[in-house]
N, C-alpha and C positions, 0 to 999 in steps of 0.2 A: 588517472581519471580526472576530468575537469569538474569543478564544483557546479558549473552552470549546466551540466548535462541533464539534471533533473529539475531545472528551474522552469516550471510551467506556470501559466496563468491559471487561476482557480476557476474551473468550470464544473458545474454539477449536472450530471445526467441521471435522471431517475429511471429505475427499472422496476418491472413487476415481478412477482414471484414466479411467473411462468418463464421469465428470462433466466432464472438461476438454476444451474444444474447441481444436484447433490454431489459432494466430494467426500472422499475418505480422508479423515484428519490424520496427520502424522502424529507420532508420540511426542514430538517437540516442535515448537514453532518459534521463530524470532519475533520479538516485540518491538514495534516502532513507536516511540513517543510522538504524540500528536498535539501540537500547540497552536493556539489562536484560531482554530477553525471548528466548526460544528460538523460532525459526521452523522448523517441521518440514516436510519435503517433502509436498506434497499437502494441507497444512493451510491453512485460511482463518481469520485472526484479526482482531479489531478492534484498532486502534492508537491511541495518543494522540500527537498532534502539538502541540508547544508552541512550537517555534521558528518565527519568521515565514517563513523560507525553506522549511521543511518544509510549513507550512500552504499557502503559495503553490503549491508543487509539487503537492500532493495536490488542491488546488482546481482548478488548471489542467488537470491530466492526468486526473483521475478524476471530477470533479463537473461541470465546465463544458463537457464535450464531448458531442456527440450519440452518437458511437460510443464503445466501451469504450476507456479509456486504459490505459497500461502504465507502471509505474515499476519501477526496480530497487531491491533491498534490500541494503544493505551492513552486516553486523554490525560494531559498534564496541565494543571492550572498554574 
């Protein structure tokens, strides 16, 4: 897998609560460290994954599943 596969420009798309569908949470979710950006509630943004563990998490949870995946975001200072 190439590192530039998830190299996106940072775009922010705001959504309203009516756009969000409730989901059943799994018993365990992967956590993605989030550096140098602000994530606002209700916002959808494109992210850049450069570490192999982050790329693997995103690929397994969001891209290679038939159903929608879910990951947790942890702000890192």
